C-alpha positions in Angstrom: 117.0 -22.6 -26.1 120.1 -20.3 -26.6 123.3 -22.1 -27.1 125.2 -20.0 -24.6 123.4 -20.9 -21.4 123.9 -19.1 -18.1 125.7 -22.2 -16.8 128.2 -22.1 -19.7 128.8 -18.4 -19.3 129.3 -18.8 -15.6 131.7 -21.7 -16.1 133.8 -19.8 -18.6 133.9 -16.7 -16.4 134.9 -18.6 -13.2 137.1 -21.4 -14.6 138.6 -19.4 -17.5 140.0 -22.5 -19.4 143.0 -21.9 -21.6 143.2 -23.0 -25.2 140.2 -23.7 -27.4 137.5 -25.8 -25.7 134.0 -27.0 -26.3 131.7 -26.6 -23.3 128.5 -28.6 -23.4 125.5 -28.2 -21.0 124.0 -31.6 -20.5 120.8 -30.1 -19.2 120.1 -28.8 -22.7 120.7 -32.3 -24.2 118.2 -33.7 -21.7 115.6 -31.1 -22.5 116.0 -31.7 -26.2 115.4 -35.5 -25.8 112.2 -34.8 -23.9 111.1 -32.4 -26.6 111.5 -35.0 -29.3 109.8 -37.7 -27.2 106.8 -35.3 -26.7 106.7 -34.2 -30.3 106.7 -37.8 -31.8 105.6 -40.0 -28.9 105.0 -43.1 -31.1 108.4 -42.9 -32.8 111.5 -44.6 -31.4 114.4 -42.1 -30.9 117.7 -43.3 -32.2 120.3 -40.7 -31.4 122.9 -40.3 -34.2 126.1 -41.0 -32.2 128.3 -39.3 -34.8 126.8 -35.9 -33.7 128.6 -36.0 -30.4 130.0 -39.4 -29.2 131.2 -38.1 -25.8 130.6 -40.9 -23.2 128.8 -38.5 -20.9 126.3 -37.6 -23.6 125.7 -41.2 -24.5 125.3 -42.2 -20.8 122.7 -39.5 -20.3 120.7 -40.4 -23.3 120.9 -44.1 -22.5 119.5 -43.4 -19.0 116.6 -41.4 -20.6 115.7 -44.4 -22.8 117.2 -43.4 -26.1 118.2 -45.9 -28.7 121.3 -45.3 -30.9 122.1 -44.9 -34.6 125.7 -46.0 -35.0 128.0 -45.6 -38.0 130.9 -47.8 -37.0 131.8 -50.7 -34.6 133.5 -48.1 -32.4 130.3 -46.2 -32.0 128.4 -49.4 -31.3 130.9 -50.3 -28.5 130.6 -46.8 -27.1 126.8 -47.1 -27.0 127.0 -50.5 -25.3 129.5 -49.1 -22.8 127.0 -46.2 -22.1 124.4 -48.7 -21.0 122.4 -49.4 -24.2 121.5 -53.0 -25.0 122.0 -54.4 -28.5 118.3 -54.3 -29.4 118.5 -50.5 -28.9 121.3 -50.1 -31.5 121.1 -49.8 -35.3 124.1 -50.1 -37.6 122.9 -47.3 -39.8 125.9 -46.8 -42.2 125.2 -48.2 -45.6 129.0 -48.6 -46.3 130.5 -51.2 -44.0 133.4 -53.6 -44.0 132.3 -57.2 -43.9 134.4 -57.8 -40.8 132.7 -54.9 -39.1 129.3 -56.4 -39.9 130.5 -59.7 -38.4 131.8 -57.9 -35.3 128.5 -56.0 -34.8 126.6 -59.3 -35.2 128.8 -60.9 -32.5 128.0 -58.0 -30.3 124.3 -58.7 -30.7 123.3 -56.1 -33.3 120.6 -57.3 -35.6 119.4 -54.1 -37.4 121.4 -53.0 -40.4 121.1 -50.3 -43.1 121.7 -51.2 -46.8 121.3 -49.4 -50.1 122.7 -51.9 -52.6 122.7 -55.6 -53.6 126.4 -55.8 -52.7 125.8 -54.6 -49.1 123.0 -57.1 -48.7 125.4 -59.9 -49.7 127.9 -58.8 -47.0 125.3 -58.8 -44.3 123.8 -62.2 -45.5 127.3 -63.7 -45.1 128.4 -62.0 -41.9 125.1 -61.6 -40.0 122.7 -64.3 -41.3 119.1 -63.7 -40.4 119.6 -60.0 -39.5 116.9 -57.4 -40.2 117.7 -54.9 -42.9 116.2 -51.6 -44.0 117.0 -50.0 -47.3 117.8 -46.3 -47.6 116.0 -44.3 -50.3 117.4 -41.2 -52.0 115.8 -37.8 -51.3 116.5 -34.5 -53.1 117.7 -32.7 -49.9 116.0 -29.5 -51.0 115.9 -27.1 -48.1 118.8 -28.7 -46.2 121.9 -26.6 -45.4 124.0 -29.8 -45.3 122.6 -32.3 -47.9 123.3 -35.9 -47.3 121.7 -37.8 -50.2 124.3 -37.6 -52.9 126.3 -40.4 -51.4 123.8 -42.6 -49.6 120.6 -44.3 -50.7 119.1 -45.6 -53.9 116.0 -44.8 -56.0 112.7 -46.3 -54.7 112.5 -49.0 -57.4 116.0 -50.2 -56.6 115.1 -50.3 -52.9 112.3 -52.7 -53.8 114.8 -54.9 -55.7 117.3 -54.7 -52.9 114.8 -55.8 -50.2 113.5 -58.6 -52.4 117.1 -59.8 -52.8 117.6 -59.6 -49.0 114.6 -61.7 -48.5 115.9 -64.3 -51.0 119.2 -64.5 -49.1 117.5 -65.2 -45.8 117.5 -61.8 -44.2 114.5 -60.1 -42.7 113.5 -57.3 -45.0 112.3 -55.0 -42.3 111.8 -51.5 -43.6 112.8 -48.3 -45.5 114.8 -45.4 -44.4 115.6 -41.9 -45.7 117.4 -38.7 -44.6 116.0 -35.4 -45.8 119.3 -33.6 -45.2 121.0 -32.1 -42.1 119.7 -28.7 -40.9 116.4 -29.1 -42.7 114.2 -26.1 -42.2 111.3 -27.1 -44.4 108.5 -28.7 -42.3 107.1 -30.5 -45.3 110.4 -32.2 -46.4 109.3 -35.5 -45.0 106.1 -35.7 -47.1 107.7 -36.7 -50.4 110.0 -39.1 -48.7 107.2 -40.8 -46.9 105.3 -41.1 -50.2 108.3 -42.9 -51.7 108.4 -45.2 -48.6 104.8 -46.0 -49.0 105.3 -47.0 -52.6 108.1 -49.4 -51.6 105.8 -50.9 -48.9 103.1 -51.5 -51.6 105.5 -53.0 -54.1 107.0 -55.4 -51.5 103.5 -56.4 -50.3 102.6 -57.5 -53.8 105.5 -59.9 -53.6 104.5 -61.3 -50.3 107.0 -59.3 -48.2 105.5 -57.2 -45.4 107.7 -54.4 -44.3 107.3 -53.2 -40.7 109.3 -50.0 -40.2 110.1 -46.6 -41.6 113.3 -44.9 -40.4 112.6 -41.2 -41.0 116.2 -40.2 -40.3 117.4 -36.9 -38.8 117.5 -33.5 -40.3 116.1 -31.7 -37.3 117.9 -28.4 -37.2 119.3 -26.2 -34.5 119.3 -22.4 -34.3 122.4 -20.7 -35.7 121.8 -17.3 -37.3 118.1 -17.8 -38.0 115.2 -19.1 -36.0 114.1 -22.7 -36.8 110.8 -24.5 -36.2 110.3 -26.3 -32.9 110.4 -30.0 -32.4 106.7 -29.8 -31.8 106.2 -28.2 -35.2 108.2 -31.0 -36.9 106.3 -33.6 -35.0 103.0 -32.3 -36.2 104.1 -32.1 -39.8 105.7 -35.5 -39.8 102.7 -37.2 -38.2 100.4 -35.5 -40.7 102.5 -36.9 -43.6 102.4 -40.4 -42.0 98.6 -40.3 -41.7 98.3 -38.9 -45.3 100.3 -41.8 -46.8 99.8 -44.7 -44.5 96.3 -44.0 -43.2 95.4 -46.1 -40.2 98.2 -48.6 -40.9 101.1 -46.5 -39.7 104.2 -48.8 -39.3 106.8 -48.6 -36.7 108.8 -45.4 -37.0 112.2 -44.3 -36.1 113.8 -40.8 -35.9 117.5 -40.2 -35.7 118.1 -36.7 -34.3 121.8 -35.7 -34.1 122.3 -32.0 -34.6 118.8 -31.4 -33.2 119.7 -33.3 -30.0 123.0 -31.7 -29.2 123.6 -28.8 -31.5 122.3 -26.0 -29.2 123.9 -27.5 -26.1 127.4 -26.0 -26.3 129.8 -23.4 -27.4 133.5 -23.3 -28.4 135.6 -20.9 -26.6 138.4 -19.7 -29.0 141.1 -17.0 -28.9 142.2 -14.4 -31.5 145.8 -15.3 -32.5 146.3 -12.6 -35.0 144.6 -9.6 -36.6 146.2 -8.3 -39.8 145.7 -6.9 -43.3 147.2 -8.0 -46.7 147.9 -4.5 -47.8 147.7 -0.9 -46.5 144.5 -0.3 -48.4 142.9 -3.7 -47.7 139.2 -3.2 -46.8 139.1 -6.5 -44.9 141.0 -7.4 -41.8 142.0 -11.1 -41.4 141.1 -12.5 -38.0 142.9 -15.7 -37.2 141.5 -17.9 -34.4 143.2 -20.9 -32.6 140.6 -23.2 -34.1 139.4 -23.7 -37.6 138.1 -25.8 -40.5 140.6 -28.6 -39.9 140.2 -28.5 -36.1 136.6 -29.5 -35.9 134.7 -26.8 -37.9 134.4 -28.9 -41.1 130.9 -27.8 -41.7 132.1 -24.3 -42.4 133.4 -25.7 -45.7 132.0 -23.6 -48.5 130.3 -21.7 -45.7 127.5 -24.3 -45.7 126.9 -23.7 -42.0 127.4 -20.3 -40.4 127.8 -20.1 -36.7 127.0 -17.1 -34.5 130.2 -15.6 -33.1 130.1 -13.6 -29.8 132.7 -11.4 -28.1 132.6 -9.1 -25.1 132.5 -6.0 -27.4 129.6 -6.9 -29.7 128.0 -3.5 -29.3 131.0 -1.6 -30.9 131.2 -0.3 -34.4 131.8 -3.1 -37.0 133.8 -3.5 -40.2 134.2 -6.5 -42.6 136.7 -9.3 -42.0 137.9 -12.7 -43.1 137.8 -15.3 -40.4 140.4 -18.0 -40.6 141.9 -20.9 -38.7 145.5 -21.4 -37.5 146.9 -24.1 -39.9 149.2 -23.7 -42.8 146.5 -24.6 -45.3 145.2 -21.6 -47.2 141.8 -23.3 -47.6 141.2 -22.9 -43.9 139.0 -19.9 -44.1 135.7 -20.2 -42.2 134.0 -17.0 -43.4 135.3 -15.0 -46.4 132.5 -13.3 -48.2 132.8 -10.0 -46.3 129.4 -10.4 -44.8 131.0 -11.2 -41.4 131.8 -7.9 -39.6 133.9 -7.5 -36.5 134.5 -4.8 -33.9 136.5 -2.0 -35.4 138.7 -1.1 -32.5 138.8 -3.8 -29.9 139.3 -7.2 -31.5 142.9 -7.8 -30.3 145.3 -10.6 -29.7 144.2 -12.8 -26.9 140.6 -11.5 -27.1 138.2 -14.3 -26.2 135.5 -15.3 -28.7 132.6 -17.6 -28.3 131.5 -19.6 -31.3 128.0 -20.9 -30.7 128.6 -24.2 -32.2 127.0 -27.4 -33.4 128.7 -29.7 -31.0 129.4 -32.4 -33.6 133.1 -32.4 -33.8 133.3 -33.4 -37.4 136.8 -34.7 -37.4 136.2 -37.0 -34.4 132.9 -38.2 -36.0 134.8 -39.2 -39.1 137.4 -41.1 -37.0 134.6 -42.9 -35.1 132.9 -43.9 -38.4 136.0 -45.6 -39.7 136.8 -47.1 -36.3 139.8 -44.8 -35.5 141.0 -44.3 -32.0 141.7 -41.0 -30.2 141.6 -42.2 -26.6 145.3 -41.3 -26.1 145.3 -38.1 -28.1 146.5 -39.8 -31.3 145.0 -40.5 -34.6 144.9 -44.1 -35.7 145.1 -44.6 -39.5 143.1 -47.8 -40.0 144.2 -48.2 -43.6 147.9 -47.9 -43.1 147.9 -49.5 -39.6 150.1 -46.8 -38.1 149.8 -44.3 -35.4 150.2 -40.6 -36.2 151.5 -38.4 -33.4 149.2 -35.5 -32.8 150.2 -32.2 -34.4 152.3 -30.1 -32.2 154.1 -27.2 -33.9 151.2 -24.8 -34.2 148.3 -26.5 -32.4 147.0 -27.3 -29.0 144.3 -29.6 -27.8 140.7 -28.5 -27.7 139.1 -30.3 -24.8 135.5 -31.2 -24.3 134.0 -30.0 -21.0 130.5 -31.2 -20.0 128.5 -29.5 -17.3 126.8 -32.3 -15.4 123.0 -32.3 -15.3 121.7 -30.1 -12.5 125.0 -28.4 -11.7 125.2 -24.6 -11.9 128.6 -24.3 -13.7 130.2 -22.0 -11.1 133.0 -22.3 -8.6 132.9 -25.8 -7.1 130.0 -27.2 -9.1 130.3 -30.5 -10.8 131.6 -30.7 -14.3 133.1 -33.5 -16.5 136.3 -32.4 -18.1 139.1 -33.5 -20.4 140.2 -37.0 -19.7 142.3 -38.2 -22.8 139.3 -39.8 -24.4 137.4 -36.5 -24.3 139.8 -34.7 -26.6 137.8 -33.8 -29.6 140.0 -31.8 -32.0 143.3 -29.9 -32.4 144.1 -26.3 -33.0 146.0 -23.4 -31.3 149.6 -22.5 -30.6 150.9 -23.5 -27.2 150.3 -27.2 -26.4 148.3 -26.5 -23.3 145.0 -28.1 -22.5 142.0 -26.6 -20.8 
């Protein structure tokens, strides 16, 4: 489904919100959940909360029966507040503070990810008797945003880690992996499932019966290129499961994040400045009121390239550099000259739509470390201080969610910008949409 739905366009045209804002159509989120459930009906869906932790998104998914993959205590509490029960939540981060493990255990969470002996020891002390699954490294080939350099261990170490967990009184429950975000190769799960099967076999030889394979996320959303459907991924993954596990397929989990919400919204941004660096410069610089440090972290090194739309897309084009509004010279979102903009009519104040993965990366990072933005401030967990939100050159970018079933126009229902819905900062005037 296209990211800019008719409801979103109608909302932007009729409400005309000021400042940068992210508008999400919850009907698309609902349709995506149903597509995943149909594609892999025997796999439990654990939505990756970090992709978009907006309470309205979580409540919708909880009402549809989703489980939740959480990366911090804050995300666990948000999932519980949205209506999930503790048995529908996994603490899927392999790097956790021991006090956070204890807090999660107190909240009733009993399923934890590990990838090292040291993490097992923390869980054994803080959550005795809990179930653990060990994350195995994958090569990430074919992913636009690889995730396996930091998390996971080699399969043989996974065997040792799970044996150690068993020895410390934990329930060695399964294996997990993540093929990498925005994975476009249908066969990417095959090699990872082969590794998982080998871990199952080695543990069985030592009398430990694993029960679950967490197949992670990686399901893509369409940006500049078409991507396979959820149904195509489901067929490929189920085929790989049958190939490696035969008729003894274990419990399986999938953790869609980008694939669940990535095509559900757009960011409305404004052109702040169009300029050149010299009279004979062949590239114009186009500065927007949102950038890499205001929520577009995945444009780093141009890893993810988002479609950009304006009202004059049919005009003649010329190369440009697209940049954000902050003082940091690294905040260039597109700089290879391949991006081309309208020659005559991209002017100050012109509205641009960035068809956007609705994972506000800076908010997700805050949630993972338990930070708090409910009052429009950043909480630095390490220094124990509150940082006032940036003011000089930045405005708030609000999250606006079109309620399921509403039409986006005039007096239709929408869920907008309470303080806790502030996702990112950027822009010049301090006003909120």
